[in-house]
Every structure is written in structure tokens, then in C-alpha cells.
Backbone as a ProteinNet text record, in pm:
[ID]
protein_1_A
[PRIMARY]
MSKKVLIADDEPNILISLEFLMQREGHEVSVARDGDQALAAIRRERPDLVLLDVMMPGKSGFDVCQAVRTDPDLAGVKILMLTAKGRDTDLAKGTALGADAYVTKPFSTHELAARVRELLGLA
[TERTIARY]
-3534.7	-3572.1	-3518.1	-3445.2	-3384.3	-3489.7	-3482.7	-3573.1	-3492	-3559.8	-3493.8	-3505.3	-3389.4	-3385.5	-3312.1	-3375.4	-3312.3	-3272.4	-3146.2	-3097.9	-3080.7	-3150.2	-3141.7	-3088.1	-2962.3	-2897.1	-2784.5	-2764.8	-2659.4	-2527.2	-2525.8	-2403.8	-2329.6	-2211.6	-2140.4	-2112.4	-2073	-2041.3	-2164.2	-2276.4	-2400.4	-2443.5	-2432.9	-2470.5	-2389.7	-2259.4	-2171.8	-2205.2	-2224.1	-2251.5	-2388.3	-2488.7	-2620.5	-2619.6	-2545.3	-2534.5	-2473.2	-2365.9	-2300.5	-2397.2	-2466.8	-2560.2	-2671.3	-2731.5	-2842.3	-2794.8	-2675.3	-2620.5	-2591.4	-2538	-2509.8	-2638.6	-2749.4	-2880.4	-2937.8	-2868.6	-2910.4	-2999.1	-3006.1	-3092.7	-3018.3	-3093.4	-3042.3	-3050.7	-2936.7	-2931	-2897.2	-2967.9	-2931.6	-2928.4	-2862	-2845.7	-2884.1	-2923.6	-2951.2	-2891.3	-2836.6	-2766	-2841.7	-2961.6	-3046.8	-3191.7	-3281.8	-3423.7	-3471.2	-3418.1	-3459.2	-3415.7	-3290.6	-3241.9	-3325.7	-3359.7	-3437.4	-3572.7	-3643.6	-3776.1	-3767.1	-3669	-3650.5	-3620.4	-3535.2	-3498.8	-3618.8	-3700.1	-3818.9	-3913.4	-3934.1	-4024.4	-3968.2	-3837	-3771.8	-3757.9	-3715.3	-3677.6	-3786.4	-3883.5	-3990.1	-3934.1	-3854.2	-3797.1	-3905.9	-3874.7	-3966.7	-3965.9	-3848	-3830.5	-3734.2	-3763.8	-3673.5	-3630.7	-3497.9	-3442.9	-3419.2	-3499.9	-3508.3	-3466.8	-3356.5	-3311.8	-3407.6	-3433.3	-3523.4	-3454.4	-3333.9	-3265.9	-3166.3	-3208	-3122.9	-3134.2	-3034.3	-3044.9	-3159.4	-3208.3	-3321.3	-3446.8	-3520.3	-3640.2	-3599.2	-3670.3	-3645.8	-3706.5	-3669.8	-3730	-3880.9	-3926.6	-4070.4	-4135.8	-4071.3	-4125	-4131.5	-4024.6	-4019.2	-4128.5	-4142.5	-4244.1	-4383.4	-4410.5	-4541.5	-4565.9	-4464.2	-4478.7	-4505.5	-4436.2	-4456.2	-4597.9	-4641.9	-4773.3	-4889.6	-4866.4	-4974.6	-4974.3	-4879.6	-4870.7	-4922.5	-5040.9	-5098.4	-5010.1	-4926.5	-4836.8	-4729.4	-4707.2	-4601.6	-4658.9	-4783.4	-4853.1	-4783.6	-4714.6	-4652.6	-4516	-4461.5	-4327.4	-4333.8	-4255	-4244.9	-4140.6	-4165	-4071.9	-4034.6	-3903.6	-3849.7	-3769	-3815.2	-3746.5	-3635.9	-3519.5	-3402.9	-3371.3	-3353.7	-3324.1	-3260.4	-3186.7	-3131.7	-3238.1	-3345.9	-3454	-3550.7	-3534.9	-3614.9	-3728	-3758.5	-3866.6	-4000.7	-4093	-4225.5	-4294.9	-4273.4	-4338.3	-4284.9	-4154.4	-4096.3	-4151.2	-4159.9	-4215.4	-4359.9	-4436.8	-4577.3	-4589.1	-4502	-4506.2	-4475.2	-4369.7	-4333.4	-4444.8	-4506.6	-4615.9	-4737.2	-4768	-4882.7	-4864.2	-4739.6	-4712.8	-4711.9	-4719.8	-4731.9	-4609.6	-4511.1	-4394.8	-4439.1	-4381.1	-4416.8	-4343.3	-4227	-4148.7	-4057	-4008.8	-3927.2	-3816.9	-3690.2	-3577.5	-3487.4	-3450.1	-3364.6	-3217.9	-3134.1	-2988.5	-2937.6	-2835.2	-2769.2	-2858.4	-2841.6	-2924.7	-2835.4	-2888.8	-2820.3	-2841.3	-2733.7	-2747.3	-2825.9	-2810	-2883.4	-3033.8	-3071.6	-3213	-3268.3	-3188.2	-3233.3	-3255.9	-3163	-3177.1	-3303.1	-3331	-3450.8	-3576.9	-3572.9	-3688.6	-3712.6	-3605.3	-3615.4	-3676.9	-3629.1	-3685.7	-3834	-3871.2	-4012	-4095.5	-4049.2	-4123	-4135.1	-4033.6	-4034.5	-4102.6	-4153.8	-4222.9	-4128.1	-4004.7	-3903	-3870.3	-3936.7	-3904.7	-3957.4
1998.4	1984.7	2101.7	2073.7	2176.1	2244.8	2376.2	2454.7	2519.7	2550.5	2616.4	2767.8	2834.4	2979.2	3039.1	3137.2	3212.5	3348	3386.7	3517.7	3601.6	3714.3	3803.5	3939	3965.1	4091	4117.8	4243.4	4276.3	4313.5	4319.2	4353.7	4225.1	4200.5	4073.4	4040.1	4137.1	4108.8	4064.2	4126	4087.5	3949.3	3925.2	3795.1	3682.4	3701.5	3599.4	3575.8	3684.4	3666.9	3604.4	3641.3	3580.8	3434.3	3403.2	3264.7	3178.5	3228.5	3156.7	3137.9	3245.2	3239.9	3138.7	3140.7	3049.6	2904.4	2882.6	2746.3	2696.7	2784.6	2749.2	2712.8	2775.5	2744.8	2614.1	2553.7	2424.9	2429.5	2545.8	2560.2	2532.5	2489.7	2475.2	2614.7	2669.7	2809.7	2824.2	2916.4	2958.8	3111.7	3169.2	3314.4	3371.9	3499.4	3576.9	3714.6	3772.4	3900.5	4020.5	3996.7	4108.2	4061.1	4154.4	4122.7	4023.5	4035	3942.9	3799.9	3784.4	3652	3598	3686	3644.3	3587.9	3659.4	3613.8	3481.6	3469.4	3344	3228.8	3254.6	3150	3110.8	3208	3178.7	3088	3120.3	3039.2	2898.9	2889.1	2761.3	2674	2733.6	2657	2646.9	2735.2	2737.4	2732.8	2834.4	2832.4	2849.9	2807.4	2827.8	2974.5	3038.7	3177.2	3248.3	3376.6	3462.2	3577.8	3594.7	3714.5	3810	3913.6	3995.9	4140.1	4181.1	4320	4407	4527.7	4617.6	4680	4733.1	4806.7	4716.7	4668.4	4582.5	4625.3	4588.3	4615	4533.7	4579.3	4510.9	4538.8	4436.9	4453.4	4484.6	4576.4	4604.7	4492.1	4488.7	4391.5	4409.1	4534.1	4559.6	4495.6	4510.6	4450.9	4298.5	4239.1	4093.8	4047.6	4116.3	4081.6	4085.8	4191.1	4205.1	4092.5	4058	3950.7	3816.6	3790.5	3665	3659.8	3769.8	3771.8	3766.3	3799.4	3791.1	3658.3	3568.5	3437.4	3331.2	3274.2	3176.9	3054.1	3018.8	2903.6	2928.2	3054.4	3089.5	3134	3101.4	3149.2	3109.7	2996.2	2950.2	3008.6	3088.1	3145	3261.3	3251.8	3360.7	3461.4	3589.4	3694.3	3780.8	3787.7	3878.1	3982.3	4106.5	4212.7	4271	4286.7	4346.9	4477.1	4584	4710.3	4811.7	4902.1	5016	5125	5109.8	5209	5175.7	5244.2	5211.8	5308.5	5395.3	5490.8	5418.7	5479.8	5420.5	5394.7	5484.8	5467.2	5343.3	5315.1	5195.5	5069.5	5071.7	4959.6	4934.7	5042	5029.8	4973.6	5016.8	4967.4	4817.8	4776.5	4634.7	4549.4	4598.1	4525.4	4519.8	4631.7	4637.3	4542.5	4522.8	4433.9	4286.6	4261.7	4123.8	4064.1	4145.8	4092.7	4040.1	3927.8	3868.1	3935.1	3993.5	4062.2	4162.6	4258.2	4366.5	4394.2	4381.9	4405.1	4510.9	4611.8	4717.7	4687.9	4729.3	4716.9	4840.5	4829.9	4706.2	4629.5	4498.8	4415	4321.6	4272.5	4174.2	4037.2	3963.2	3830.1	3737	3755.4	3674.3	3698.9	3827.1	3862.1	3816.8	3829.8	3786.8	3635.7	3559.4	3414	3375.2	3445.3	3417.5	3449.3	3558	3596.2	3493.1	3443.6	3341.6	3213.3	3171.5	3052.1	3070.3	3190.3	3220.4	3210.3	3269.6	3267.6	3126.8	3044.7	2907.8	2808.1	2860	2773.1	2683.3	2728.4	2648.4	2704	2812.6	2878.5	2800.6
-9364.9	-9504.5	-9584.7	-9688.9	-9772.7	-9859.2	-9864	-9947.2	-10059.5	-10170.5	-10283.5	-10267	-10266.6	-10251	-10370.8	-10434.7	-10542.4	-10487.1	-10510	-10467.9	-10594	-10600.1	-10715.9	-10670.3	-10706	-10667.1	-10765.3	-10803.3	-10899.1	-10831.7	-10699.3	-10625.8	-10589.8	-10650.6	-10628.8	-10482.4	-10402.1	-10261.8	-10183.3	-10210	-10142	-10189	-10317.7	-10374.3	-10310.3	-10299.5	-10241.5	-10093.9	-10019.1	-9875.5	-9852	-9931.3	-9916.6	-9958.2	-10064.5	-10108.7	-9998.2	-9937.7	-9827.7	-9710	-9673.7	-9560.7	-9585.8	-9703.2	-9733	-9742	-9795.2	-9799.4	-9658.1	-9574.2	-9435.2	-9361.2	-9401.3	-9342.3	-9396.8	-9494.9	-9547.9	-9670.5	-9735.1	-9851.5	-9982.4	-10082.7	-10218.5	-10281.5	-10325.8	-10366.7	-10514	-10579.4	-10714.1	-10713.3	-10813.1	-10815.7	-10951.6	-10948.6	-11069.5	-11047.6	-11153.1	-11140	-11194.3	-11247.8	-11289.1	-11288.8	-11309.8	-11301.9	-11407.3	-11527.6	-11633.9	-11602.3	-11555.2	-11514.6	-11399	-11306.6	-11189.5	-11231.3	-11317.4	-11358.4	-11434.6	-11521.7	-11595.9	-11499.9	-11400.5	-11304	-11217.2	-11180	-11098.7	-11177.7	-11302.5	-11386.1	-11409.6	-11424.7	-11453.8	-11329.7	-11218.7	-11099.5	-10992.2	-10996.7	-10895.7	-10753.6	-10715.4	-10580	-10474.3	-10353.7	-10242.1	-10199	-10214.3	-10169.9	-10262.7	-10289.2	-10365.7	-10276.4	-10261.9	-10198.1	-10313.4	-10322.7	-10442.1	-10416.4	-10478.1	-10470	-10550.7	-10504.4	-10576.6	-10696.3	-10677.4	-10784.4	-10856.4	-10975	-11057.6	-11203.3	-11285.1	-11428.9	-11489.7	-11603.5	-11666.8	-11586.6	-11556.3	-11473.6	-11329.3	-11267.5	-11125.7	-11041.4	-10915	-10824.2	-10815.6	-10822.1	-10821.6	-10944.6	-11062.4	-11185.5	-11174.4	-11120.4	-11104.7	-11008.4	-10897.2	-10798	-10860.9	-10934.6	-10998.2	-11099	-11178.1	-11277.2	-11208.8	-11098.1	-11024.6	-10967.2	-10909.5	-10844.1	-10943.1	-11068.6	-11167	-11242.4	-11209	-11273.3	-11175.6	-11201.3	-11108.2	-11085.6	-11182.9	-11167.8	-11062.5	-11025.9	-10930.5	-10795.6	-10772	-10652.2	-10521.7	-10519.5	-10395.8	-10365.4	-10457.3	-10438.5	-10339.9	-10233.6	-10135.4	-10185.4	-10159.8	-10202.2	-10083.6	-10056.4	-9956.1	-10031.7	-10029.8	-10102	-10014.9	-10077	-10011.7	-10082.5	-10006.3	-10073.1	-9980.1	-10042.1	-9969.2	-9958.8	-10033.8	-10033.7	-9920.3	-9808	-9690.8	-9662.5	-9758.3	-9734.2	-9724.9	-9653.4	-9635.7	-9768.9	-9867.5	-9997.7	-10068.8	-10054.4	-10116.1	-10049.6	-9918.7	-9843.3	-9885.2	-9896.6	-9935.2	-10077.2	-10167	-10305.1	-10309.6	-10239.4	-10235.6	-10178	-10072.1	-10008.5	-10101.5	-10166.2	-10258.1	-10376.5	-10419.1	-10532.1	-10491.1	-10361.2	-10316.1	-10249.9	-10215.1	-10143.9	-10007.4	-9966.9	-9838.3	-9722.8	-9752.5	-9649.7	-9718.9	-9641.5	-9694.6	-9593.5	-9634.8	-9545.7	-9608.1	-9528.8	-9581.6	-9556	-9651.7	-9640.1	-9567.8	-9486.9	-9446.2	-9348.9	-9346	-9260.2	-9180.3	-9071	-8987.9	-9051.4	-9074.5	-9134	-9041.8	-8911.9	-8815.1	-8828.2	-8835.8	-8848.8	-8983.3	-9090.5	-9222.7	-9224.3	-9167.4	-9162.8	-9085.4	-8976.3	-8897.1	-8977.6	-9052.8	-9136	-9245.3	-9305.1	-9409.2	-9351	-9234.8	-9169.7	-9144.1	-9099.2	-9072.2	-9200.8	-9309.3	-9436.6	-9493	-9468	-9520.4	-9426.9	-9315.2	-9220	-9143	-9124.7	-9054.9	-8917.2	-8878.4	-8751.6	-8633.9
[MASK]
+++++++++++++++++++++++++++++++++++++++++++++++++++++++++++++++++++++++++++++++++++++++++++++++++++++++++++++++++++++++++++

């Protein structure tokens, strides 16, 4: 069963590789290149999962996560935060804001795909 996945990242190479990976996994994929686009797309498209970069122009991934978690209409959206910021404080902040999972860059595409399947209940 195809799931809707939104990829929000401002780095073109990461966006392209994640888009390819998620499509290869059989998901319907859309992309956003900054936090403001991401939040608008989440509200419009209601994806099953958002792969959300922390450091983006406009709203940060943390800001987007917080906005999604405070909107009851978006309660079912899963959020996997992707970031180069792997410090414990960043992980704690993402978790406190309601992220369902946190993956640090660089990451293994195999492990990321497995994590996505797990979050979407496809594992």
C-alpha cells in the first residue's frame, strides 16, 4: 500500500536522493525546500510521514514540528527529523517537540528506509 511522504530539505542533493529512495520504496512523494513550504504542504496534503530537515530557511524543522504537533487536524502525521545536528540536546529538543524519530546525517539509506517502513507500519 502506497503511503504519502513529504520530504522537507533545503539541500538539493539530499532532496533528490531521498525522493528517489522513497519512490523506490513505493511511496507517493512530494517535496518542500524550506520550512514555510513544508508546513503549507503538510496542511494541504496531509502526508502519512514527513522527512523533516532541522536546519532550513524560513521556519526551522523544529518550528514545523511544533506547529504540526499543536494542530489537532494533523495528529496522524508522523515526523522523522533528519539533521546533521546529532548532539543529545538536539535529539531531546526534537523528541520534546513531538518528533516520532530522529536520524542524524550522514545516514545509511538502508537504515532510513527500514525506519520509514517501521513508522508507517509496513515493517
